[in-house]
C-alpha positions in Angstrom: -51.6 20.6 1.4 -49.5 17.7 0.2 -47.4 20.0 -2.0 -46.5 22.3 0.9 -45.6 19.3 3.1 -43.3 17.9 0.5 -41.6 21.2 0.0 -41.1 21.6 3.8 -39.9 18.0 4.2 -37.0 18.5 1.8 -35.7 21.7 3.3 -33.6 19.9 5.8 -31.6 18.3 3.0 -30.5 21.7 1.7 -29.6 22.8 5.3 -27.7 19.5 5.8 -25.8 20.0 2.5 -24.8 23.5 3.6 -23.6 22.2 6.9 -21.5 19.5 5.3 -20.0 22.0 2.9 -19.1 24.4 5.8 -17.5 21.5 7.7 -15.4 20.5 4.7 -14.3 24.1 4.3 -13.4 24.3 8.0 -11.4 21.1 7.7 -9.5 22.3 4.7 -8.6 25.6 6.5 -7.4 23.8 9.6 -5.4 21.3 7.5 -3.8 24.1 5.5 -2.9 26.1 8.6 -1.1 23.1 10.0 1.3 22.8 7.0 4.6 24.5 6.8 5.1 27.7 4.9 7.2 25.9 2.3 4.5 23.2 1.8 1.8 25.8 1.3 3.9 27.6 -1.3 4.5 24.3 -3.1 0.8 23.5 -3.1 -0.1 26.9 -4.4 2.3 26.6 -7.2 1.2 23.1 -8.0 -2.5 24.0 -8.3 -1.7 27.1 -10.4 0.1 24.9 -13.0 -0.2 21.2 -12.0 1.6 19.9 -15.2 4.6 22.1 -15.1 5.3 22.8 -11.4 9.0 22.6 -10.8 10.0 20.3 -8.0 13.0 21.2 -5.9 15.1 19.1 -3.6 12.9 19.7 -0.6 10.1 17.8 -2.3 12.4 14.8 -2.5 12.3 14.0 -6.2 15.4 15.7 -7.6 18.9 14.7 -6.7 20.0 15.0 -3.1 18.2 14.2 0.1 15.5 16.8 1.0 13.1 17.3 3.9 11.1 14.3 3.0 14.0 11.9 3.6 14.5 11.2 -0.1 17.8 9.6 -1.0 19.8 10.6 -4.0 19.0 7.3 -5.8 15.3 8.1 -5.8 14.2 5.7 -3.1 12.0 7.4 -0.6 11.1 6.8 3.0 7.5 6.9 4.1 4.2 7.7 2.3 3.3 9.8 -0.7 4.1 13.5 -0.6 3.1 16.3 -3.0 6.1 15.5 -5.2 4.8 12.0 -5.8 1.5 13.4 -7.2 3.5 15.1 -10.0 5.3 11.8 -10.8 2.1 9.8 -10.6 0.3 12.2 -12.9 3.0 12.0 -15.6 3.1 8.2 -15.1 -0.7 7.9 -15.6 -0.7 10.1 -18.7 2.2 8.1 -20.3 0.5 4.8 -19.4 -2.8 5.8 -21.1 -1.0 7.1 -24.2 1.0 3.9 -24.5 -2.3 1.9 -24.4 -3.8 4.4 -27.0 -6.8 5.0 -24.7 -8.8 8.1 -25.1 -9.2 9.5 -21.6 -12.1 11.7 -22.6 -14.2 8.6 -23.7 -16.8 7.9 -21.0 -16.7 4.2 -22.1 -12.9 3.9 -22.1 -11.7 0.3 -21.3 -9.1 1.5 -18.8 -9.5 4.1 -16.1 -6.7 5.4 -14.0 -7.0 7.4 -10.8 -4.4 9.0 -8.5 -5.1 8.0 -4.9 -3.6 9.1 -1.6 -1.1 6.2 -1.7 -0.5 5.6 -5.4 -2.6 4.7 -8.5 -5.8 2.7 -9.0 -6.1 1.0 -12.4 -9.6 -0.2 -13.4 -10.0 -2.6 -16.3 -13.6 -2.7 -17.6 -14.6 -5.9 -19.3 -16.9 -4.3 -21.9 -18.0 -6.0 -25.1 -16.3 -3.4 -27.3 -12.8 -4.2 -25.7 -13.2 -7.3 -23.6 -10.4 -8.2 -21.2 -11.7 -11.8 -20.7 -13.1 -14.5 -22.8 -16.9 -14.5 -22.1 -17.8 -15.7 -18.7 -14.3 -17.0 -18.0 -11.1 -15.8 -16.2 -9.0 -16.2 -19.3 -7.5 -13.0 -20.6 -8.0 -11.9 -24.2 -4.9 -10.8 -26.3 -5.8 -7.2 -25.6 -6.2 -7.8 -21.9 -2.9 -9.6 -21.7 -1.1 -6.7 -23.4 -2.6 -4.2 -20.9 -1.5 -6.4 -17.9 1.9 -6.9 -19.4 2.4 -3.2 -19.8 1.2 -2.5 -16.3 3.4 -5.3 -14.9 6.5 -3.6 -16.2 5.4 -0.4 -14.5 4.8 -2.2 -11.2 8.0 -4.3 -11.3 10.3 -1.4 -12.4 9.0 1.1 -9.7 8.4 -1.5 -7.0 4.8 -0.8 -6.3 2.8 -2.9 -3.9 -0.3 -4.4 -5.5 -3.8 -5.3 -4.5 -6.2 -6.9 -7.0 -10.0 -6.9 -6.6 -12.5 -8.5 -9.0 -16.1 -7.6 -9.6 -18.9 -9.0 -11.7 -22.2 -7.5 -12.9 -25.5 -8.8 -11.6 -27.0 -11.5 -13.7 -24.2 -13.9 -14.2 -25.7 -17.4 -13.9 -22.6 -19.6 -14.1 -23.3 -23.1 -12.8 -25.5 -22.2 -9.8 -23.9 -22.6 -6.4 -21.0 -24.5 -7.8 -19.7 -21.6 -9.9 -21.3 -18.2 -9.2 -20.3 -14.6 -9.5 -18.2 -15.0 -6.4 -16.0 -17.7 -8.0 -15.7 -15.8 -11.3 -14.6 -12.6 -9.7 -12.1 -14.4 -7.5 -10.8 -16.4 -10.4 -10.3 -13.3 -12.5 -8.4 -11.6 -9.7 -6.1 -14.6 -9.3 -5.7 -14.8 -13.1 -4.6 -11.2 -13.0 -2.1 -11.9 -10.3 -0.7 -14.9 -12.1 -0.3 -13.0 -15.3 1.4 -10.1 -13.5 3.8 -12.6 -11.9 4.5 -14.1 -15.3 5.5 -10.7 -16.5 7.9 -10.0 -13.7 6.0 -8.8 -10.7 7.2 -10.6 -7.5 4.8 -12.6 -5.4 5.8 -10.6 -2.3 4.6 -7.3 -4.0 1.0 -8.4 -3.7 -0.8 -7.3 -0.5 -4.2 -9.0 -1.4 -6.3 -10.6 -4.0 -10.1 -10.6 -3.6 -13.3 -11.3 -5.4 -16.5 -9.4 -4.6 -18.9 -11.1 -6.9 -21.8 -8.8 -7.8 -22.0 -7.3 -4.3 -20.4 -3.9 -5.1 -21.7 -2.3 -8.3 -20.4 1.1 -9.3 -22.2 4.1 -7.8 -25.1 5.4 -10.0 -24.6 2.5 -12.4 -27.3 -0.3 -12.8 -26.1 -3.5 -11.2 -26.6 -5.3 -14.5 -24.5 -2.8 -16.5 -21.4 -4.3 -18.1 -19.2 -1.6 -16.5 -19.5 -3.6 -13.3 -17.5 -6.4 -14.9 -14.2 -5.0 -13.8 -10.8 -5.6 -12.2 -9.5 -3.0 -9.9 -5.7 -3.0 -9.4 -4.3 -0.7 -6.7 -0.7 0.2 -7.2 0.6 1.3 -3.8 3.7 3.4 -3.2 6.3 1.4 -1.3 9.2 2.6 0.8 11.4 1.6 -2.1 9.4 3.5 -4.8 11.8 4.6 -7.4 10.7 7.8 -9.1 13.9 9.1 -10.7 13.9 6.6 -13.6 10.3 7.3 -14.7 10.8 10.1 -17.3 14.0 8.6 -18.5 12.8 5.0 -19.1 9.0 5.0 -19.5 7.9 8.2 -21.1 10.1 7.9 -24.2 8.2 4.8 -25.1 5.1 6.9 -26.0 6.9 9.9 -27.6 
């Protein structure tokens, strides 16, 4: 009797999952039908070959001003378009190669994601490649090298920046006087100061926060060292300069 009840009680989860999947499919269809024919063609070409899709003037990356309002000097107006994804993908790959980070390693010290408005760089303070001296906000030599490299990228391409600090559960510190909240905030501000030292302007920062141990990674135990991390969001600005990327950054890693 109990087995049958359990089986029946979980059936709604399957139905709910099917419903959510159908809704997502409907949303994608509606979104695609609202795009122009030109944008749909560009998207189809991009997903067929995301690393080698040619970008024409209408995408606002090559010379000339296209439909996106891109100026010939590479400074664009407005938020990210499909062309930016291509640039950001190349930028992310070059950045990871420059740091000599194996992107296939599940325990890699640096993770880089392409977001809807730019890039998110996550620095994991693991014992194998620590970014900070133990239980402090002072960067190690390796950590400073990574921040220096990223600061050049931020400064040269005029990203806006947000820095968020997180600490794994279990940090004892000095009780109420210095807890995980203080450590995560100090590490965020240490990151900001170091980036400013390496050329990022103070006005490029949109926020600096510390979340203590309140936001562990999904599906990761709160005490896992992966939760000791700094998340740095590089946000595309209205003056984002994409044309100099391949010419000035990528050759460094070839």
